[in-house]
C-alpha positions in Angstrom: 0.0 0.0 0.0 1.9 3.1 -1.2 1.9 6.2 0.9 1.1 9.3 -0.9 2.7 11.8 1.4 3.3 15.5 0.7 6.9 16.8 1.3 7.0 20.6 0.8 4.2 22.7 2.1 2.4 19.7 3.4 -0.4 19.9 0.9 -3.1 17.3 1.1 -4.7 17.7 -2.1 -7.3 15.5 -2.6 -7.6 13.4 0.3 -6.7 10.2 -1.4 -6.8 7.2 0.8 -4.0 4.7 0.3 -5.1 1.9 -2.0 -8.6 3.4 -2.4 -8.2 5.6 -5.5 -6.4 5.4 -8.8 -3.6 7.8 -9.6 -4.5 10.7 -11.9 -5.0 9.6 -15.5 -5.4 5.8 -15.2 -7.9 3.2 -16.1 -9.7 1.4 -13.3 -13.1 0.7 -11.6 -15.3 3.6 -10.6 -15.4 4.9 -7.0 -18.2 3.5 -4.8 -21.2 5.7 -4.3 -21.1 5.5 -0.5 -20.4 8.0 2.2 -17.8 6.6 4.6 -16.2 9.0 7.1 -12.6 9.1 8.5 -10.1 11.0 10.6 -6.6 11.2 9.2 -3.5 12.6 10.9 -0.3 13.5 9.1 3.1 14.4 10.7 6.3 15.3 8.9 9.8 16.1 10.0 12.0 17.7 7.2 15.7 18.4 7.2 16.9 20.7 4.5 20.4 21.4 3.1 22.1 24.4 4.8 19.4 24.6 7.4 20.4 24.5 11.1 17.2 22.8 12.3 14.6 20.2 11.3 11.1 21.5 10.4 8.1 19.7 11.8 4.4 20.0 10.9 1.3 18.0 11.9 -2.2 18.3 10.5 -5.5 16.6 11.1 -8.4 16.0 8.6 -12.0 14.9 9.0 -12.8 13.4 5.6 -11.2 16.1 3.4 -11.6 19.0 5.8 -8.6 20.3 7.7 -9.5 20.9 11.3 -6.2 21.4 13.1 -2.6 22.4 12.5 0.7 22.5 14.3 4.2 23.6 13.0 7.7 24.2 14.4 7.3 27.9 14.1 4.1 28.6 16.1 4.6 25.4 18.2 0.8 25.5 19.0 -2.0 23.2 17.8 -4.5 25.6 16.2 -8.1 25.2 14.9 -8.7 25.3 11.2 -12.5 24.7 11.2 -15.1 26.9 13.0 -17.1 23.9 14.3 -13.9 22.6 16.0 -13.7 25.8 18.2 -17.3 25.2 19.2 -16.7 21.6 20.2 -13.7 22.5 22.3 -15.5 25.3 24.0 -18.5 23.1 24.9 -16.9 19.8 25.6 -13.2 19.9 26.0 -11.7 23.3 27.0 -8.2 21.7 27.5 -8.1 20.2 24.0 -5.7 22.7 22.5 -3.3 22.8 25.4 -3.3 19.0 25.8 -2.7 18.4 22.1 -0.1 21.2 21.9 2.0 19.3 24.6 1.6 16.1 22.6 2.8 17.6 19.4 5.7 19.4 21.1 6.8 16.0 22.4 6.3 14.5 18.9 8.4 17.2 17.4 11.4 16.2 19.5 10.8 12.5 18.8 10.6 13.0 15.1 13.8 15.0 15.0 15.6 12.3 16.9 14.2 9.5 14.8 14.9 11.3 11.6 18.6 11.7 12.7 18.7 7.9 13.5 17.4 7.1 10.0 19.8 9.5 8.3 22.6 7.8 10.1 21.3 4.3 9.2 21.1 5.3 5.6 24.5 7.1 5.8 22.8 10.3 4.7 24.8 13.3 5.9 23.3 16.1 3.8 20.5 17.0 1.4 16.7 17.0 1.9 15.3 14.2 4.0 12.0 13.5 5.7 10.2 11.2 8.1 6.5 11.0 7.9 3.7 9.3 9.8 0.1 8.8 8.7 -2.5 7.2 11.0 -6.3 7.3 11.5 -9.6 5.5 11.4 -12.4 5.1 9.0 -16.1 4.2 9.6 -17.6 2.7 6.5 -21.2 3.0 5.4 -21.8 -0.7 6.1 -20.6 -0.3 9.7 -17.2 -1.8 9.3 -14.1 0.1 10.3 -10.5 0.5 9.0 -7.6 1.4 11.2 -4.0 2.2 10.1 -0.7 3.5 11.3 2.3 3.7 8.9 5.5 5.6 8.4 7.7 6.6 5.4 11.3 7.8 5.0 12.1 10.1 2.1 8.6 9.6 0.8 8.9 5.8 0.6 7.1 3.2 2.7 9.2 2.3 5.7 7.1 0.4 8.3 3.4 -0.2 9.1 1.3 -1.7 11.8 -0.9 -4.7 11.1 -3.8 -3.9 13.5 -5.2 -7.4 13.2 -2.0 -9.4 14.2 -0.4 -6.5 16.2 2.8 -7.0 14.2 4.9 -4.6 12.2 5.5 -4.9 8.5 8.9 -3.7 7.3 8.5 -2.3 3.7 12.3 -2.3 3.1 15.3 -4.2 4.6 16.5 -1.2 6.6 13.2 -1.1 8.4 13.8 -4.6 9.8 15.8 -3.2 12.6 12.9 -1.0 13.7 10.5 -3.9 13.3 12.5 -6.2 15.6 12.9 -3.5 18.2 9.2 -2.6 18.3 8.1 -6.2 18.4 10.2 -6.8 21.5 7.8 -4.4 23.2 4.2 -5.6 22.3 2.8 -2.7 24.3 3.7 -0.3 21.5 1.3 -2.0 19.0 -1.3 -2.6 21.7 -1.4 1.1 22.6 -1.8 2.1 19.0 -4.7 -0.3 18.4 -6.4 0.7 21.6 -6.2 4.3 20.5 -7.3 3.7 16.9 -10.4 1.6 17.7 -11.3 3.6 20.8 -10.4 7.3 21.1 -10.0 7.8 17.3 -13.5 6.5 16.4 -15.0 8.4 19.3 -13.4 11.6 18.1 -14.7 10.9 14.6 -18.2 10.7 15.9 -17.8 13.9 17.9 -16.4 15.7 14.9 -19.3 14.6 12.7 -21.8 15.8 15.3 -20.3 19.3 15.6 -19.3 19.6 11.9 -22.6 18.1 10.6 -23.6 21.2 8.6 -20.4 21.0 6.5 -19.3 17.4 6.8 -22.6 15.6 6.3 -24.1 17.9 3.6 -25.1 16.6 0.2 -24.4 18.6 -2.9 -25.3 16.9 -6.2 -23.0 16.9 -9.2 -23.7 18.9 -12.3 -22.7 17.0 -15.4 -22.1 17.5 -19.1 -20.6 15.6 -22.1 -18.2 17.2 -24.6 -16.7 15.9 -27.8 -13.1 16.0 -29.1 -11.9 15.1 -32.6 -8.9 12.7 -32.6 -8.4 11.5 -36.1 -10.4 10.3 -39.1 -12.9 7.8 -37.8 -12.0 8.4 -34.1 -13.2 10.9 -31.5 -13.3 11.2 -27.7 -16.3 11.8 -25.5 -15.6 13.4 -22.1 -18.0 13.2 -19.2 -17.5 15.9 -16.5 -19.1 16.0 -13.1 -18.4 19.0 -10.8 -19.7 20.7 -7.7 -20.5 17.6 -5.7 -20.0 16.6 -2.0 -19.2 14.2 -0.5 -16.3 12.9 -2.5 -17.6 9.4 -3.3 -19.1 9.2 -6.8 -19.8 6.5 -9.3 -19.5 7.3 -13.0 -19.4 4.9 -16.0 -19.6 5.1 -19.7 -22.2 2.7 -21.2 -22.8 1.6 -24.8 -26.3 0.3 -25.4 -26.6 -0.3 -21.6 -23.3 -2.2 -21.4 -20.6 -0.7 -19.0 -17.5 0.0 -21.1 -15.0 -0.1 -18.2 -12.0 -1.4 -20.1 -12.2 1.4 -22.6 -12.8 4.2 -20.0 -10.0 6.6 -19.1 -10.6 8.4 -15.8 -9.0 10.9 -13.5 -9.1 10.8 -9.7 -11.7 12.8 -7.9 -10.1 16.2 -7.1 -11.1 19.0 -4.8 -12.4 22.5 -5.8 -11.6 25.7 -3.9 -15.1 25.8 -2.4 -14.8 22.4 -0.7 -16.7 20.4 -3.4 -15.2 18.0 -5.9 -14.9 17.4 -9.6 -14.2 14.4 -11.8 -14.1 13.4 -15.4 -13.9 10.2 -17.5 -13.5 9.8 -21.2 -13.8 7.2 -23.9 -12.5 6.9 -27.4 -15.2 5.9 -29.9 -16.2 5.6 -33.5 -18.3 8.6 -34.4 -20.8 6.4 -36.1 -21.6 4.9 -32.7 -21.8 8.2 -30.8 -25.6 8.0 -30.2 -25.2 4.7 -28.4 -23.0 6.1 -25.6 -24.3 7.4 -22.3 -22.5 8.6 -19.2 -24.1 7.4 -16.0 -23.4 9.4 -12.8 -24.6 8.3 -9.3 -24.0 10.2 -6.1 -25.5 10.5 -2.6 -26.8 14.0 -3.5 -28.9 12.6 -6.4 -32.4 11.1 -6.0 -31.7 9.2 -9.2 -28.7 8.7 -11.5 -27.8 11.3 -14.1 -27.8 9.9 -17.6 -26.0 12.1 -20.1 -25.3 12.0 -23.8 -23.5 14.3 -26.1 -25.7 17.0 -27.6 -25.0 19.1 -30.7 -25.1 22.8 -30.1 -28.6 24.1 -30.4 -29.8 26.3 -33.3 -30.1 29.2 -30.9 -26.5 29.0 -30.0 -25.6 29.0 -33.7 -27.8 32.0 -34.3 -26.2 33.9 -31.4 -22.7 33.1 -32.7 -23.7 34.3 -36.2 -25.1 37.6 -34.9 -21.9 38.2 -32.8 -19.7 37.4 -35.8 -21.8 39.7 -38.0 -21.5 42.6 -35.5 -17.7 42.1 -35.3 -17.4 42.1 -39.1 -19.5 45.3 -39.3 -17.3 47.0 -36.6 -14.2 46.0 -38.5 -15.5 47.4 -41.8 -16.5 50.6 -40.0 -13.1 51.0 -38.5 -11.4 50.3 -41.8 -13.6 53.0 -43.5 -12.8 55.6 -40.8 -9.1 54.8 -41.2 -9.3 55.2 -45.0 -11.2 58.5 -44.7 -8.6 60.0 -42.3 -5.7 58.9 -44.5 -7.4 60.6 -47.6 -7.8 63.8 -45.5 -4.2 63.8 -44.5 -3.1 63.2 -48.1 -5.1 66.2 -49.2 -3.6 68.4 -46.5 -0.1 67.5 -47.7 -0.8 68.7 -51.2 
């Protein structure tokens, strides 16, 4: 399970869960039209060339919404969602202070552990990072997913198997860490107890207080466009935008048959307003164009959207013709004025 960690700026662009979404621009099955919810925490320590200290940053997300932030400059855990401040005020006034102390301790631990790994890899300079990702997910069917894993320089290093309470070394150099941690079973036990206890409890509290934004339903708006490729080939592109939550199911169908093997899709990506957009395309023979439909299903829809490519209406063509006619008239008028002025100037010279 590859970790998709950010290195600079700690940007979590589309909250892509490991192993749950396809990389941008790949073929694969559509996302499920469910609405699971999750809490994700990301911590990163970064050492940079010619810098005298290691930077540290930690963030927390509920689904795709950032709710807290800590860095080595402010050295404080700070709210990033309005509903979070309300929850702390009403239920847990010590939340920020308590978690600030935790992250300050984590900052020291990460710096020390990053130094250990740099020494193990014989890395004396350059840019290096140690990252941790952990959290819990509650799926729509009631099942849960727990995880805790780490990466060095952006590559998988070690992960906890929460079922067997053992550690999986992704690379040979992680074997030393695996053996050390498995000598102390309490490490894995504490993590599992937190993930299946406090983490899931926090998730429920977050959803209760952030209900207005986290549990909202915004249906997708869809359209189909056409692109010429070559003689006898064209591409139909189905676009869905402005939807929330992120999960959406979209397929191309020909005569009712799902054409998954021929579909090229991009991962669901976030918009600046907190909604999402997605698109999928298919290469076809223009003669079969009328047989293709794009099916979109989402929690915000009462029934699936079924879209086909539609030629521009006559009204659009008429409007375009009028606009072009006006532009031509203006150009002719400008040319006439320029000619008249030039003639007047020539007369003045004589």
